[in-house]
Structures are given as C-alpha cells and as structure tokens.
N, C-alpha and C positions, 0 to 999 in steps of 0.2 A: 227389156226388163220383164216382159210377160212370162218368160220361161222360168223366172226365179220361183214362181209359185209351184213349179213342177217338183222341186226338191221336197218341201214339207208335205205335199200331197203324196208323193211317192213313199216317204218315210211313214206317213200315217197309214197308207194302204198296206205297206209291208208289215207293219205292226199288227194291224187288224187281221191280217192273213196268217199270223203266227210267226212272222219272221223276226230276225234279230239283227242288230247293227253289225255284229261280228260276221254275218254272212257276206257283207259287202267286201270284207277283206279278202275273200276267196275269189273275187272277180278278177279276171286278167284282161285288161284293156290294152290291146296292141297299139303301138305308136302313140302312146298317151302324150309324149313330148311334142308330137306334131300338132295334136289338137290344142294343147295348152299354148303352144307358140302362136298358132293362128288366132286363138281367142284373145291372147295378150296383145297381139298386134292390133286387133279391132278396138280393144279398150284404149290403147294409146292413140289410135287413129281418130277416135271420136271423143277423146278427152278434152279437146279444145286447145291444148297447149302446142300442138304441132301444125296448126292450120297454115302458118306462114311458111313452114318448112316443106310441107308436102305439095302445096299449090295444086296444079292440075293433075298431079299423080294420084290424088285421093281415090278416084273411082277405080283405077287399075289396082291400087293396093287393097282396096276393099274386096274386089273380085278375087284377087290372089289369096287373101287370107281366108275367104269363104271356101275356095277350092281346097286349100290345105286342110281345113277342118273336115270337109266332106270326104277327103281321101282317108283321113284317120277313122272316120265313122264307117266307111265302106270296108275297112280292114277288120271291123268288129261286128259284122252283120250276124255272126253266130250268136251274139248275146241277145236275150229277149229285149224287145223295145227298140233296138238299134235300127232295124229296117224302117220303122216309123220315123226315127230321127233322120235317117238318110233321105227318105222321101220328102220330108219337110225341108231339109237343107237344099235338096235339088230343086224343089219348088221355088224357094227363095232365090237361089242362084239364077234360075231361069228368068224371074222377074227383074232381078238386078241387071243381068246381061241385056235384056230386052229394053231396058230404060237407061242405057248409057253408064252403068256403074253405080247407080243409086236406087234405093227402094222407094218407089213413089208412095206417098201417103194421101189418103182421101182428106180433103179440107174439113169435112164435117167430123170425121173421126179425130183429126188433129185437134179441133176445137173442143170436142167432148173430153179428150184427155187433158185439157187445160194446158196444152203446150203452146209456146210462143215461137214464131218463126224468127230465126236468128241467122247471123252470118256464119261463114266458115263451112267446112265440109261436114256433112251429116249423113248418117246411114238412111235417114228418112227425109224425103224432099216432097213437100206439098205440090201435087200435080193434078191439074184438072182432067187431062185426057191421057192417062198413062197407057203404055202397051201392056197386054196381059192383065187387065184390071182385076180379075178374080184372084190373082196370085199376089197382089200388092197389099199394102197396109190399109185395109178398108175397115178394120175393126178397131175398137178402142176400149181400154180399161178406163172408166171415168176417173176424173181427178179426185174423187172422194176416196179412192183406194190407194194404198201405198204402191209406189212404183208405177203410177198411172202412165200409160203410153199407148201408142198405136201398135197394132200387130196384124199379121197375115195368117192365112190358113196354114202356111208353112210353119209359122211359129207355133200354131196349135198342135200340129203333128209332132214337132220337135218336143214340145212340153209333155205331151201324152207319152211319147216314146221314152223320155227321161224318167217320168214317173213309173212307167212299167219296168224299166231297167232297174231302178232302185228297189221297187217292191219285189221283183224277182230275185235280185241279188240278196236281199235280206232273207229270203227263204232258202238260200243255198245252204246245205249242211256242211259244216266244217269236217275236214278229213278225220279228226279225232273225236267227232261227235258219237257218243255211244248209241244214239238212235240209228246209226248207219249199220250197226253190227247186230245181226239177229241173235237174240238171246243174251246179249251182253248185260242187259239190265237185270236179268234173272240170276246172274252169278254162274260160276262154273258148275258143271254137272259132275258129280263124284261117282265113281264106280261102286256098285253094291248098294246104292240108295234106292233102286227101283225094286218093287215087289216081284217075287217069283211067280 
C-alpha cells in the first residue's frame, strides 16, 4: 500500500512543473494487459478469500505474478521513471525468491505499522532472520497514516519511479498542442506586411 502515495505525489509534481493531466493520455505503455493481469492476480491472492484454494501454491503464484509484472515493466524502460520501477521490482523479487516465495517483514516494522499476524498466505511474513535482509520489509508507515503498512527499499524505488513517470507524462505535449509549432500562436504571416 506504500506505493499508493506515489500517485498523488506524481500528480502534484507534474502540476507544479507545468504539466497537464491530458499529457498522460499520450503515454504508450506496452503490454499493459500483462501488468494489470499480474497485479490483479496479487490482489486476489492476498485478498483472503482464496486461502483454502491456493494452499501451498501461494508462494509460487506470488513469484509468478511478480515476474509477469516485471516483464511488462521491462518492456517499457524507455518511459521516464520505469527503470526505477524495474530496479525496485527486481529488488523485491530477489528478496521473495531468497525467502521461499514470501517477503519477510521485520517484527518491529510490523508492530509500528499496527499490523496483526494472521493466518493464511500473505505477501509479508514476519521473520526474525531473513535472507537478504536489506531488501526485505524493514521499514514501516506508522498506523497513524492511511494505508499503514511495512515496505522495502524496492517499494521505495517503485514509488519514486511511478511518481516520476506520472510527472513526466503530464509534461508531454499533445500532438495538436499549438506550443509544439513555432509561430503558431502568432498567427499566419501575410505577404506584403513587412516593411521595404
């Protein structure tokens, strides 16, 4: 949930830099369906309603959905901010793979976020001695904030990348924008108007 903050921050930055929402419509994200499918799978996977159905397949499904999203991001590295998103996603994937298909969460960070340990498969699992600890969920957004949760350095990179992508997208000029055409704002030049 930490990355949710990236959207309003990106919109604010884009506006402050003179961008417009219409600029986002000019962005072309390749294989968007793949990214949406991977993210939708994670929403379902961690929604709590499918715990009994997935059973021991949870970690493998989590890894697969993360790989799918990463592939879609890699297909769009030409867009500003997407290299950061890819780096963050790869960082998270490395931690997940190194820890058996789940992202370890620091117990202190988990408590600071006001989260309770529950049953069922989850993307964050409280672990005392994880592999690759710097890449795991060792940070927390305190429970005083909306969407309080634990997060990793990979999540930070993803959030910054998304914010950059939004801000840059807002600054993209539309093909029919008069500002793209030299002299368009001044009107047509008529023959005979210039002094001899």
